N, C-alpha and C positions, 0 to 999 in steps of 0.2 A: 576267518575263524571257523574251524569245523569241530565237530564232536559226534559221540555216538547219538542216535536218535533217543529222544525222551521216552519212547515207547518201549524199546527194547533195554534201557539201561539196567533197569532191576530186575527184570525176568531172569528167574533161576537163582537169584542170589540167596544164599544160605550163610555165608560167613563174610565178616567185614573185619580186617586186621588193622589195628590202629598203631602207627608208628609217628613219634614227634618229628615236627617238621625241623626242629633245631638238630636233628642227628642224621643228616643224608648218607652217612657211611651206612647205615641201617636200612635204607630203602631197598638195595638189591636183595639183601638177605629176606627182606619181608615179601619181596615180589617172587623169590625162588621158593616161598612155602606154596602149600596147595590152597591158601585162601582165595576165595572167589574173587575178592577184591582187596586191595590195600588202601587205607586211608591215610593220607598225610595229614597230621593234625597241626593246624596253625593257632588253634585257641589256647585250651587250658595246658597243653603240653609243652608251651613255649612261654619263656619269660619274657617280660615287656620289652628289654633291650635287645632281644634277639628276634623280634618279629620281622623286621626287614630282611634279615640274613635268611630266615626260615622261608619266607614269602619267595624270594628269590630262588631257593633250592626246590620248594614244591612245584614251582612253574616249570623250572628245568627238567623235573621228573614226569613231567604229564606224558602219558603213553597208555597202552593197552592194561586193563585192571587197575588203573589208578583212579582214587576219589579223593578229593581235598575238602577238610573241614575248614572253613573260613572263621574268622571272627564275627562277632555280632554285626549284623548289617548297619545298626543304627551307631556304631563306634568308628572312631578314626581308622582303627588297624582294620576292620571290615570293610570299609570304604576303600583302602588302600589294596585289599586283597581282590575285591570286586574289579578294579581298575586294573590291576596288574594281570587278572584273568582275561578281562575284555581285550588287553592288547596281547595276549598269547596267540601263537600259531593255531593252537587247537585246545579245546575244552578237556578237562578229565571227565571220565565216565558218569561221575556222580559229584555233586556239590552239597556238602552237608552244611546247613545253616543252624547255628546253635541258639538255644533259648528263644525260639520263635513262640510269640505270643499273639500273633493276629495275621490275618492274610497281607497286611499291608507290609509286613517283613518279607514275605515271598515275592510282594510285587516290586519292592525296592531291587531284590536280587534279579528278578526277571527283565526289570528294565535297564539294567547293566549287561546282562547275560541272556538275551532272549530265547537262545536255542540251548539253554543248560537244563539238565536233569536234576532237579532239586530235592533235596531229602530234609525236611524240617525236623528238628531235634524238639520233641515235646518234653521240657524240663522243668516246668512250675505248675502250679495249680490252675492259674489263669490259661496257659497253654492248654492243659487238660480239658478245661472248659470249652476252649474253642476249637479243639482239634478236629472235630467233624467239618468246619469250615475250612481250616487250614489245609486239609488233606485235600479238599476239593479245588484249591486254587491252581490256576493255569502253572504247568512246568512242574508241578510235584508229581513224583513218580514212586513214592516210598515216604515212610515216616519212621522215626527212630524214637524209642522211649529213652528218655534221660532221665534214669533213676537216681543218679548220684546227685545232681543238683535238686532234683525234687525231695530226696530224702533229708537234705539239708535243710530246705524250706519247711518241712513238716517236722522236723527234729527228730526223726526215726533212723532206725539203722537202714543201711542198704542190703536189705532182705526180701525174701519173698513175701512173707506174710504181712509186713507193714505197708507193702506197696500193692497188694494184690488187688485193693478196688481200684486204684489208679491204673494198673495194667489192664484191667477188665474193661474200664472207659476209654482208655488208648485204642484197645482192639477193636471196640465197637466204632470208634470212629474211622480207624483205618478201613474197617469193613464198609462203612457207610459211603466213603470216598473210593472204595475199590482200589486200594493201593497197597502194597505189601507192608508188614509191620517188622521192624528190626527191633530186637531187644538190646538192653543195656549190657556192657561186658561183665563178666565175673571177675571181681578184682582180688581174690584170694588165689595168689599164684600157686601155693602149695596144697591145694585142696581140689584135687581133680574130682573126686567123688561128689562134692558139693557142686562143682560146676556142671558134671554129667546131670546131677538131678535138676538143677535149676533149668538147664537147656531142654531137658524132657518135658518139665512143666510149661515153659514157655511154648514150646512147639504144641502140646495139647491144648493150650489157650488160644491158639491161633497165630502165634509169630512164624515168620517164614525164614527169619535169619536172626544170628546173633551176633553181636560184635565181640572181638577179643582183642587182648592186648599183650599176648605171647603166642608165637606159633605153636607152641605144646598145647594149647588150648584147642586148636582147630580140630582134632581128631573127634573129641566128644561132641563139639558142636554139629559136626557133619553127621554123626550118629544120629543125632536126635533130630536135625533138620532135614536131612535128605531122605526121599521115600527109598525103603530097602526094595532089592529085586523082588521078594516075595509080596510085598505091597504093590507094586507096580503090576505083577502078574494077577494078584486078585483084583484089581481094579480094572484090568483089561477084560478078564474074564466075566465080570459084572456088568460091564458096558456093553460087552457082545452080547450077553444074555438078554439084557433090557432092550437093546435094538431088536434082536429077534423076536421078542415078544410084542413089537409093535409100540414100544416105549411106554408100557402100562405096567402097573404094579405088578410084579410076581414075586414068587418064592424061589430062592436062589442059594443053594449050599445051606438051608436051614434058617435063612434071613429073609426079611421082606426087603425088596428092591423098590424104592419109589423115587419120585424126582428130587427130594432133598439129598438122599444117600448119593444119588447119581451125581447130583453137582459137586459133592465132595471127591467121588472117583475121579470125575473128570478134571478137577484141579490137580489131583495126584498125576494124572497122565500128562497134564500141561507142564508141570514142573518137572517131570522125568524127560519130556521133551526138550524142554529148555536147558537140561543138563546133558541132553545126549545119552541118555541111560536107557533109551528103548531101542 
């Protein structure tokens, strides 16, 4: 069994396009989009009586840019998903684990798939509380904010303001763990302005990527999440000036450059390099 290394699986990721595992005819269309990665969903998007067929279709579709969201690892369907992936010739680039509430959930997946790049979905109040530890579990390469289930648990709308505190706590957990943060999809398909606004807010808060449920959403997500040419050039100039000054705080283009600012610019350059934009 082979697969991409855990280290590189989430580098440069800005978009994750979901497609139901029960609709294999749509896999090729999703992969033909410019999504960074396509996630075949075996969990919420698949009815109970279609799980086995969807599982077989997903395993058969494993290839470049393919991720799979399995069912919960403590469920019978989740265990069947893990066993099917363990028997597959190769692993998907990422394996998303739904409703993760403890490091034990990650450990179960890792026991079955020791080389997998794992992405826990943090979708409950308990998951948010323990996200700092979950993000540091072996095998975890990113985490995703599961706002849909969390909004249901809280009894609030799936909107920015009701989930603002939860998003902030999630971002802090990802920062502590040193893993990229992926934001929940925008579910209103006929509101591109709302999507653009939420994607910009998510990026400003610290999210590296945002999930999508339709290819038409990708352009707004990429505009928000990917560094622009102007920002890349700004970062390059700042890093060069800081290095020329002996890596000491300096005035540069009317602003103070010091270590915290330089760390942000370095992250922008690293993202650009990962996306081959430089």
